[in-house]
NUTOR-680859 format. One record per atom (N, C-alpha, C, O): residue number from 1; residue in three letters; atom name; x negated, y, z negated. Coordinates in steps of 0.2 Angstrom, whole numbers, plus 5000, padded with zeros to 4 digits. Each point is the difference from the previous one (the first is absolute). Layout:
NUTOR-680859
NUM ALA CA X Y Z $
...
END
This chain:
NUTOR-680859
1 UNK N 4384 5911 4252 $
1 UNK CA 5007 5000 5000 $
1 UNK C 5002 5000 4992 $
1 UNK O 4995 4999 4996 $
2 UNK N 5010 5003 5003 $
2 UNK CA 5003 5001 4993 $
2 UNK C 5006 4998 5001 $
2 UNK O 5003 4999 5006 $
3 UNK N 5001 4998 4988 $
3 UNK CA 5005 4997 4999 $
3 UNK C 5003 5002 4993 $
3 UNK O 4997 5000 4995 $
4 UNK N 5008 5000 5005 $
4 UNK CA 5005 5002 4989 $
4 UNK C 5001 4994 4998 $
4 UNK O 5000 4995 5004 $
5 UNK N 5002 5006 4991 $
5 UNK CA 5000 4997 4995 $
5 UNK C 5008 4997 4998 $
5 UNK O 5003 5003 4996 $
6 UNK N 5000 4993 5006 $
6 UNK CA 5008 5002 5000 $
6 UNK C 5001 4995 4995 $
6 UNK O 4997 4995 4999 $
7 UNK N 5008 5006 4997 $
7 UNK CA 5005 4997 4996 $
7 UNK C 5005 4996 5002 $
7 UNK O 5005 5002 5002 $
8 UNK N 4995 4990 4997 $
8 UNK CA 5003 4998 5002 $
8 UNK C 5003 4994 4994 $
8 UNK O 4997 4995 4997 $
9 UNK N 5009 5006 5001 $
9 UNK CA 5002 4995 4994 $
9 UNK C 4996 5003 4993 $
9 UNK O 4998 5005 4999 $
10 UNK N 5000 4989 4998 $
10 UNK CA 4996 5000 4994 $
10 UNK C 4992 5002 5002 $
10 UNK O 4996 5001 4996 $
11 UNK N 5003 4998 5013 $
11 UNK CA 4993 5000 5001 $
11 UNK C 4999 5006 5006 $
11 UNK O 5005 5003 5002 $
12 UNK N 4990 4999 4999 $
12 UNK CA 4998 5003 5005 $
12 UNK C 4996 4996 5006 $
12 UNK O 4997 4995 5000 $
13 UNK N 5003 5009 5005 $
13 UNK CA 5000 4997 5008 $
13 UNK C 4996 5007 5003 $
13 UNK O 5001 5006 4999 $
14 UNK N 4995 4990 5006 $
14 UNK CA 4996 5004 5005 $
14 UNK C 5002 5000 5008 $
14 UNK O 4997 4995 5003 $
15 UNK N 5006 5008 5001 $
15 UNK CA 5002 4999 5006 $
15 UNK C 4995 5001 5006 $
15 UNK O 4997 5005 5002 $
16 UNK N 5002 4988 5000 $
16 UNK CA 4993 5000 5002 $
16 UNK C 5004 4999 5009 $
16 UNK O 5004 4996 5001 $
17 UNK N 4993 5008 5003 $
17 UNK CA 5003 5003 5007 $
17 UNK C 4997 4992 5005 $
17 UNK O 4995 4997 5001 $
18 UNK N 5011 5001 5000 $
18 UNK CA 5002 4994 5007 $
18 UNK C 4992 4999 5003 $
18 UNK O 4998 4995 5002 $
19 UNK N 5000 5009 4999 $
19 UNK CA 4994 4999 5006 $
19 UNK C 4994 4999 4998 $
19 UNK O 4995 4998 5003 $
20 UNK N 5006 5004 4990 $
20 UNK CA 4993 4997 4995 $
20 UNK C 5002 4992 4999 $
20 UNK O 4996 4995 5001 $
21 UNK N 5011 5003 4996 $
21 UNK CA 5001 4994 4999 $
21 UNK C 4998 4995 5007 $
21 UNK O 4998 4995 5000 $
22 UNK N 5004 5009 5005 $
22 UNK CA 4999 4994 5007 $
22 UNK C 4992 5000 4999 $
22 UNK O 4998 4994 5000 $
23 UNK N 4999 5010 5000 $
23 UNK CA 4992 5000 5000 $
23 UNK C 4995 4995 4996 $
23 UNK O 4995 4998 5001 $
24 UNK N 5010 5001 4993 $
24 UNK CA 4998 4996 4994 $
24 UNK C 5003 4994 5002 $
24 UNK O 4998 4996 4996 $
25 UNK N 5007 5001 5008 $
25 UNK CA 5003 4994 5001 $
25 UNK C 5004 4999 4993 $
25 UNK O 5000 4994 4998 $
26 UNK N 5003 5012 4998 $
26 UNK CA 5005 4997 4994 $
26 UNK C 5005 4998 5003 $
26 UNK O 5002 5003 5005 $
27 UNK N 5002 4993 4992 $
27 UNK CA 5007 4997 5001 $
27 UNK C 5003 5002 4993 $
27 UNK O 5000 5006 4998 $
28 UNK N 5004 4987 4998 $
28 UNK CA 5002 5001 4996 $
28 UNK C 5000 5001 4992 $
28 UNK O 5004 5002 4995 $
29 UNK N 4988 4996 5005 $
29 UNK CA 4997 4998 4993 $
29 UNK C 4992 5003 5000 $
29 UNK O 4997 4997 5003 $
30 UNK N 5001 5007 4994 $
30 UNK CA 4992 5002 4999 $
30 UNK C 5000 4997 4994 $
30 UNK O 5004 4997 4997 $
31 UNK N 4988 5006 5001 $
31 UNK CA 4996 4998 4994 $
31 UNK C 4997 5006 4998 $
31 UNK O 4996 5002 5004 $
32 UNK N 5005 5000 4990 $
32 UNK CA 5000 5005 4997 $
32 UNK C 4993 5000 4993 $
32 UNK O 5001 4998 4994 $
33 UNK N 4995 5005 5009 $
33 UNK CA 4993 4999 4992 $
33 UNK C 4997 5007 4999 $
33 UNK O 4999 5004 5004 $
34 UNK N 4999 4996 4991 $
34 UNK CA 4995 5006 4999 $
34 UNK C 4991 4998 4999 $
34 UNK O 4997 4997 4996 $
35 UNK N 5001 5007 5009 $
35 UNK CA 4993 5001 4998 $
35 UNK C 4997 5006 5000 $
35 UNK O 5001 5005 5004 $
36 UNK N 4995 4996 4992 $
36 UNK CA 4996 5006 4998 $
36 UNK C 5006 5006 5001 $
36 UNK O 5000 5004 5004 $
37 UNK N 5005 4996 4991 $
37 UNK CA 5004 5007 4999 $
37 UNK C 5004 4999 5008 $
37 UNK O 4999 5006 5003 $
38 UNK N 5003 4990 5000 $
38 UNK CA 5003 5001 5009 $
38 UNK C 5003 4993 4999 $
38 UNK O 4998 4995 4999 $
39 UNK N 5006 5008 5002 $
39 UNK CA 5008 4996 5002 $
39 UNK C 5000 4995 5009 $
39 UNK O 5003 5003 5005 $
40 UNK N 4993 4991 4995 $
40 UNK CA 4999 4996 5006 $
40 UNK C 5007 4998 5003 $
40 UNK O 5005 5000 4996 $
41 UNK N 4998 4999 5009 $
41 UNK CA 5007 4998 5002 $
41 UNK C 4996 4995 5007 $
41 UNK O 4997 5003 5005 $
42 UNK N 5004 4992 4994 $
42 UNK CA 4998 4996 5006 $
42 UNK C 5006 4993 5001 $
42 UNK O 5004 4999 4996 $
43 UNK N 4995 4998 5009 $
43 UNK CA 5003 4995 5004 $
43 UNK C 5001 4995 4993 $
43 UNK O 4996 5001 4996 $
44 UNK N 5010 4994 5003 $
44 UNK CA 5000 4996 4995 $
44 UNK C 4999 4994 5002 $
44 UNK O 5003 4998 5005 $
45 UNK N 4994 4999 4992 $
45 UNK CA 4996 4993 5002 $
45 UNK C 5005 4994 4998 $
45 UNK O 5004 5001 4996 $
46 UNK N 4995 4994 5008 $
46 UNK CA 5005 4993 4999 $
46 UNK C 4997 4997 4994 $
46 UNK O 4994 5001 4999 $
47 UNK N 5009 4996 4997 $
47 UNK CA 4998 4996 4995 $
47 UNK C 4994 4996 5002 $
47 UNK O 5001 4997 5005 $
48 UNK N 4993 5001 4992 $
48 UNK CA 4995 4997 5001 $
48 UNK C 4997 5002 5007 $
48 UNK O 4997 4996 5003 $
49 UNK N 5003 5008 5000 $
49 UNK CA 4998 5002 5006 $
49 UNK C 4992 5001 4998 $
49 UNK O 4997 5003 4995 $
50 UNK N 5000 4993 5010 $
50 UNK CA 4991 5000 5000 $
50 UNK C 5000 4995 4995 $
50 UNK O 4994 4999 4998 $
51 UNK N 5009 4996 4999 $
51 UNK CA 4996 4995 4997 $
51 UNK C 4999 4994 5005 $
51 UNK O 4996 4995 4998 $
52 UNK N 5004 5004 5005 $
52 UNK CA 5000 4993 5004 $
52 UNK C 4991 5003 5004 $
52 UNK O 4995 4997 5001 $
53 UNK N 5004 5010 5000 $
53 UNK CA 4994 5001 5002 $
53 UNK C 4994 5002 4993 $
53 UNK O 4994 5001 5002 $
54 UNK N 5008 4999 4994 $
54 UNK CA 4997 5000 4993 $
54 UNK C 4998 4994 4999 $
54 UNK O 4994 5000 4999 $
55 UNK N 5009 4995 5001 $
55 UNK CA 4998 4994 5000 $
55 UNK C 4996 4999 5002 $
55 UNK O 4994 5000 4997 $
56 UNK N 5007 4998 5010 $
56 UNK CA 4994 5000 5006 $
56 UNK C 4994 5004 4997 $
56 UNK O 4994 4998 4998 $
57 UNK N 5007 5007 5003 $
57 UNK CA 4992 5005 4997 $
57 UNK C 4997 4997 4993 $
57 UNK O 4994 5001 4999 $
58 UNK N 5010 4997 4998 $
58 UNK CA 4999 4997 4992 $
58 UNK C 4996 4993 5002 $
58 UNK O 4997 4998 4996 $
59 UNK N 5004 4999 5009 $
59 UNK CA 4997 4994 5001 $
59 UNK C 5004 4993 4998 $
59 UNK O 4999 4994 5000 $
60 UNK N 5006 5008 4999 $
60 UNK CA 5006 4996 4998 $
60 UNK C 5003 4994 5007 $
60 UNK O 5004 5003 5004 $
61 UNK N 4996 4993 4995 $
61 UNK CA 5003 4996 5006 $
61 UNK C 5009 4997 4996 $
61 UNK O 5002 5001 4994 $
62 UNK N 5001 4997 5011 $
62 UNK CA 5007 4998 4999 $
62 UNK C 4999 4992 4995 $
62 UNK O 5004 4998 4996 $
63 UNK N 4991 4999 5006 $
63 UNK CA 4997 4994 4998 $
63 UNK C 4997 5000 4990 $
63 UNK O 5000 4996 4996 $
64 UNK N 4999 5009 5006 $
64 UNK CA 4996 5002 4994 $
64 UNK C 5004 5001 4993 $
64 UNK O 5005 5003 5000 $
65 UNK N 4993 4993 4993 $
65 UNK CA 5007 5001 4996 $
65 UNK C 4995 5004 4996 $
65 UNK O 4994 5000 4999 $
66 UNK N 5012 5006 4998 $
66 UNK CA 4996 5004 4994 $
66 UNK C 4998 4997 4995 $
66 UNK O 4994 5001 4999 $
67 UNK N 5008 4994 4997 $
67 UNK CA 4998 4997 4994 $
67 UNK C 4997 4993 5003 $
67 UNK O 5003 4997 5004 $
68 UNK N 4993 5001 4994 $
68 UNK CA 4998 4991 5002 $
68 UNK C 5001 4996 4994 $
68 UNK O 5000 5002 4994 $
69 UNK N 5001 4992 5009 $
69 UNK CA 5000 4996 4994 $
69 UNK C 5008 5001 4996 $
69 UNK O 4999 4999 4994 $
70 UNK N 5007 5003 5007 $
70 UNK CA 5004 5001 4997 $
70 UNK C 5005 4994 5003 $
70 UNK O 5003 5001 5005 $
71 UNK N 4998 4993 4991 $
71 UNK CA 5003 4995 5001 $
71 UNK C 5004 4998 4992 $
71 UNK O 4998 5002 4995 $
72 UNK N 5007 4994 5007 $
72 UNK CA 5004 4997 4994 $
72 UNK C 5002 4993 5001 $
72 UNK O 4998 4997 5005 $
73 UNK N 5005 5002 4991 $
73 UNK CA 5003 4991 5000 $
73 UNK C 5004 4999 5005 $
73 UNK O 5000 4994 5004 $
74 UNK N 5005 5011 4998 $
74 UNK CA 5004 5000 5006 $
74 UNK C 4998 5001 5007 $
74 UNK O 5003 4997 5005 $
75 UNK N 4991 5008 4996 $
75 UNK CA 4996 4997 5004 $
75 UNK C 4996 4995 5002 $
75 UNK O 4998 5000 5006 $
76 UNK N 4999 4995 4991 $
76 UNK CA 4997 4994 4999 $
76 UNK C 5006 4995 5001 $
76 UNK O 5000 4995 5004 $
77 UNK N 5004 5005 4992 $
77 UNK CA 5004 4995 5000 $
77 UNK C 5007 5000 5003 $
77 UNK O 5002 4995 5002 $
78 UNK N 5002 5010 4998 $
78 UNK CA 5006 5001 5003 $
78 UNK C 5001 5002 5007 $
78 UNK O 5004 4998 5004 $
79 UNK N 4993 5008 4999 $
79 UNK CA 4999 5002 5004 $
79 UNK C 5000 4996 5007 $
79 UNK O 4995 4997 5002 $
80 UNK N 5011 5005 5004 $
80 UNK CA 5000 4994 5003 $
80 UNK C 4997 5003 5007 $
80 UNK O 5005 5002 5003 $
81 UNK N 4988 4999 5001 $
81 UNK CA 5001 5004 5006 $
81 UNK C 5002 4996 5006 $
81 UNK O 5001 5003 5006 $
END
């Protein structure tokens, strides 16, 4: 399928047929990137999407500190539990 590049203000756009948008599940926002001289349009990801799974896969748990033995006088003398 071919589509024309159209001038839209100072930018340019491509009209994507609605059946293709439906097939891809695109709604209001998409992600654009260039791969090997090809423009790739994909679903926009939510911020931090997949982070929890990545932490689990990396072996990190909730109880695990990122930096061990980081305490100060406030922690030892003033902090009340």
